[in-house]
C-alpha positions in Angstrom: 44.7 -55.8 -5.0 41.0 -55.2 -4.4 41.8 -52.6 -1.7 40.9 -54.5 1.4 43.4 -54.9 4.1 43.6 -56.7 7.4 46.0 -56.1 10.2 46.6 -58.9 12.6 47.9 -58.4 16.2 49.2 -61.9 17.1 49.9 -61.0 20.7 46.2 -60.4 21.4 44.7 -62.7 18.6 42.9 -59.6 17.3 42.4 -58.3 13.7 41.2 -55.1 12.1 39.7 -55.4 8.6 39.4 -52.3 6.5 36.7 -52.3 3.8 37.5 -52.2 0.1 38.1 -48.7 -1.3 36.0 -47.2 -4.2 37.0 -48.6 -7.7 38.3 -45.2 -9.1 40.5 -44.7 -6.0 41.7 -48.3 -6.1 42.7 -47.9 -9.7 44.9 -44.9 -8.9 46.3 -46.7 -5.8 47.2 -49.8 -7.8 48.7 -47.8 -10.7 50.9 -45.9 -8.2 52.0 -49.1 -6.5 52.7 -51.1 -9.7 54.5 -48.2 -11.5 55.6 -45.8 -8.8 57.6 -42.7 -9.5 61.3 -43.2 -8.7 61.1 -40.5 -6.0 58.0 -42.1 -4.5 56.2 -38.7 -4.3 52.6 -39.9 -4.5 50.8 -36.6 -3.9 51.2 -32.9 -4.4 51.3 -32.4 -0.7 54.5 -34.5 -0.3 58.1 -33.5 -0.8 61.5 -35.3 -0.9 63.8 -34.7 2.0 66.6 -37.2 1.4 67.6 -40.8 0.7 68.9 -43.6 2.9 69.2 -47.4 3.0 67.0 -49.7 5.2 67.9 -53.4 5.4 69.7 -53.2 2.1 66.9 -51.5 0.3 67.5 -48.0 -1.1 64.8 -45.7 0.3 63.7 -42.1 -0.3 62.7 -40.0 2.6 59.3 -38.2 2.0 57.6 -35.7 4.2 54.0 -34.5 4.4 52.6 -31.8 6.6 49.4 -33.0 8.2 46.3 -31.0 9.0 45.8 -30.4 12.7 43.5 -28.3 14.9 39.9 -27.0 14.5 39.7 -25.5 11.9 42.5 -27.7 10.4 45.8 -25.9 9.6 49.1 -27.1 8.2 52.4 -27.2 10.0 51.5 -28.6 13.5 52.2 -32.2 12.6 54.5 -33.9 10.1 54.7 -37.4 8.7 58.0 -38.6 7.5 58.3 -42.0 5.6 61.3 -44.0 4.4 59.8 -45.4 1.1 61.4 -48.2 -0.9 61.0 -47.5 -4.7 62.0 -51.1 -5.5 59.1 -52.4 -3.3 56.3 -50.2 -4.7 57.2 -47.3 -2.5 56.1 -49.1 0.6 57.1 -47.2 3.8 59.6 -49.3 5.7 59.8 -46.7 8.5 57.7 -43.7 9.4 57.6 -41.1 12.1 55.0 -38.6 13.2 56.2 -35.4 14.9 54.0 -32.7 16.6 55.0 -29.1 17.0 55.0 -27.8 20.6 53.8 -24.3 21.5 57.5 -23.3 21.9 58.2 -24.3 18.3 60.2 -27.4 19.0 59.2 -30.8 17.6 58.2 -33.8 19.6 58.2 -37.4 18.2 54.8 -38.9 18.9 55.0 -42.0 16.7 57.8 -44.1 15.2 57.4 -47.4 13.4 60.4 -49.3 12.1 60.9 -52.5 10.2 62.8 -54.9 12.4 63.7 -57.4 9.6 63.2 -57.7 5.9 63.2 -60.9 3.8 62.2 -60.8 0.2 60.4 -64.1 -0.6 57.0 -65.5 -1.4 54.8 -65.1 1.7 53.5 -68.1 3.6 50.0 -68.9 2.1 48.7 -69.2 5.7 49.0 -65.4 6.0 46.1 -65.1 3.6 43.8 -67.5 5.4 41.3 -65.9 7.7 42.3 -67.1 11.1 39.1 -68.0 13.0 40.9 -67.7 16.4 41.3 -63.9 15.8 38.6 -61.5 17.1 37.6 -58.6 14.9 38.2 -55.3 16.6 38.3 -51.6 15.7 41.7 -49.8 15.4 40.8 -47.9 18.5 40.1 -51.2 20.4 43.5 -52.5 19.4 45.3 -49.2 20.3 43.6 -49.2 23.7 44.6 -52.8 24.3 48.2 -52.0 23.4 48.2 -48.9 25.7 46.8 -51.0 28.6 49.5 -53.7 28.0 52.2 -51.1 28.1 50.8 -49.7 31.4 50.6 -53.2 32.9 54.2 -53.9 31.9 55.4 -50.6 33.5 54.0 -51.6 36.9 
C-alpha cells in the first residue's frame, strides 16, 4: 500500500522494482482501490464499453484512448481493460490496439489471466528473492523477445 511494486519473471529469475509514488498520488490511488466506483471508471479519459465475466468475476470493460505521435494526439491507440469491481477494479485482462493508416485496428498487446484463485497469498511472494537479478522493464522485454525468436527457430 506504499506504492512500490515489483514484477518477477520466474523464467529468467529477473525482477523489476518500481519506486514508491508521491504521497498525494498514492492517497488517491489507494482511495480508488479501496473504494472504487462500481463502473471502475477511474479517470475522466475513460469510458464504459460493456460488461462480462472472467473466471467467475463480474467485470466491466473500460476503454481509454492513448496519446500517440509527435506531437501526441488521441485516437491512434486504445487500451481496453476488463476490470473487476469486486477486486478493487484490478484489470484481469487488457488489450492495446493501434490504428493503421487505412483506418483498421491491429492488436499489438493482449494480456489475459490464465487462472484465478481468491485466497491469502503465500508469504514467500513478499520476500525479496536474492536469486532474482534486478532489471529494467526494457531489459525484461528484450529478453522475452529474444526468447520468442529463439523458440521460433
